[in-house]
C-alpha positions as CSV (number, residue, x, y, z in Angstrom):
1,M,11.6,-60.6,7.3
2,Y,13.6,-57.3,6.7
3,G,13.0,-56.0,10.2
4,K,14.9,-59.0,11.6
5,H,18.0,-58.6,9.6
6,G,18.3,-54.9,10.0
7,S,17.5,-54.0,6.5
8,T,15.3,-50.9,7.6
9,S,15.4,-49.1,4.3
10,E,14.6,-52.3,2.5
11,M,11.8,-52.9,5.0
12,L,10.2,-49.3,4.5
13,Q,10.4,-49.6,0.9
14,V,8.3,-52.8,0.7
15,F,5.7,-51.2,2.9
16,D,5.9,-48.0,0.8
17,E,4.7,-50.3,-2.2
18,V,2.0,-52.1,-0.4
19,A,-1.2,-50.4,-1.4
20,Q,-3.4,-51.4,1.6
21,M,-1.6,-52.2,4.9
22,D,-3.3,-54.7,7.4
23,V,-3.0,-54.7,10.8
24,G,-0.4,-57.7,10.5
25,S,1.7,-56.1,8.0
26,F,1.6,-52.9,10.1
27,N,2.7,-54.8,13.7
28,A,5.5,-56.2,11.5
29,L,6.8,-52.9,10.3
30,V,6.5,-51.0,13.8
31,S,8.5,-54.2,15.5
32,G,11.2,-54.1,12.7
33,L,11.6,-50.5,13.1
34,A,11.7,-50.6,17.0
35,R,14.1,-53.6,16.6
36,N,16.3,-51.6,14.6
37,G,16.4,-48.9,17.2
38,L,14.1,-46.4,15.1
39,V,11.3,-46.6,18.1
40,D,10.6,-42.7,17.6
41,Y,9.9,-43.4,13.8
42,A,7.9,-46.6,14.9
43,L,5.7,-44.4,17.1
44,E,5.2,-41.5,14.3
45,V,4.3,-44.7,12.0
46,F,1.9,-45.9,14.9
47,R,0.3,-42.5,15.3
48,Q,-0.3,-42.3,11.5
49,F,-1.8,-45.8,11.2
50,E,-4.1,-45.2,14.3
51,G,-5.1,-41.5,12.5
52,Q,-6.3,-43.6,9.3
53,G,-9.1,-44.9,11.7
54,I,-8.0,-48.6,11.2
55,E,-8.6,-50.5,14.3
56,L,-5.3,-51.7,15.9
57,N,-5.3,-54.8,17.9
58,V,-3.8,-55.9,21.5
59,V,-0.8,-57.1,19.3
60,S,-0.4,-53.8,17.8
61,W,-0.7,-51.9,21.1
62,T,1.3,-54.3,23.0
63,S,4.5,-54.3,20.5
64,M,4.6,-50.5,20.6
65,I,4.5,-50.4,24.2
66,S,7.3,-53.2,24.6
67,S,9.2,-51.3,21.9
68,C,9.1,-48.1,24.4
69,T,10.0,-49.9,27.4
70,Q,12.9,-51.6,25.6
71,N,14.3,-48.1,24.6
72,E,13.8,-45.9,27.6
73,K,10.8,-44.4,26.6
74,D,8.8,-45.5,29.8
75,I,6.4,-42.4,30.0
76,E,5.6,-43.0,26.4
77,A,5.1,-46.9,27.1
78,L,2.4,-45.7,29.9
79,D,0.8,-43.2,27.9
80,L,0.1,-45.6,25.1
81,F,-1.3,-48.0,27.8
82,R,-3.9,-45.2,28.6
83,E,-4.7,-44.6,25.0
84,M,-5.2,-48.5,24.5
85,Q,-7.5,-48.5,27.3
86,F,-9.7,-45.6,26.2
87,A,-9.6,-47.3,22.5
88,G,-11.2,-50.3,24.3
89,V,-8.4,-52.6,23.7
90,K,-7.9,-54.9,26.6
91,P,-4.5,-56.1,27.8
92,N,-3.1,-59.4,27.6
93,S,-0.7,-61.6,29.4
94,V,2.3,-60.0,27.5
95,T,1.0,-56.1,28.2
96,I,1.2,-56.3,31.8
97,P,4.7,-57.3,32.2
98,C,5.7,-54.6,29.9
99,L,3.6,-52.1,31.7
100,L,5.4,-53.1,34.9
101,A,9.0,-53.0,33.5
102,A,8.0,-49.3,32.5
103,C,6.8,-48.6,36.0
104,A,9.9,-50.4,37.5
105,N,12.3,-48.3,35.2
106,I,10.5,-45.0,36.2
107,A,10.7,-45.9,39.9
108,L,14.5,-46.6,39.7
109,L,15.1,-43.3,38.0
110,L,13.4,-41.4,40.8
111,L,15.2,-43.7,43.5
112,D,18.6,-43.0,41.5
113,Q,17.8,-39.3,42.0
114,E,16.6,-39.1,45.6
115,I,20.0,-41.0,46.2
116,K,21.8,-38.4,44.5
117,D,20.2,-35.8,46.5
118,V,20.9,-37.5,49.9
119,S,24.8,-37.8,49.0
120,L,25.2,-34.3,47.9
121,K,23.4,-33.2,51.5
122,I,25.8,-35.7,53.4
123,C,29.0,-35.4,51.2
124,G,28.5,-31.8,50.1
């Protein structure tokens, strides 16, 4: 609820007060952080939760991958996918388009640089 309305500090306070966070609460927290432009913090929380030995599900991984892709962190999105595979979590029908978007974004950056290089050679 708080994450959808931009109340990041209130959202964090509520989750700090939760003694035992489950995967559903975690997914809501990470999505709310990323939706409010705090994708780096969301990644940090993701890593902490993952490090506690709590099994993340496909929704957890896909939410984080999607958040990275939507915030121009495409390499991080692809790294997360590799980690997801290593963890034995299978992608779903939402994961794949997120990954394709990350790949397309990276390809566009490479093409952009190539065009700039060619234009410098031609135009001086």
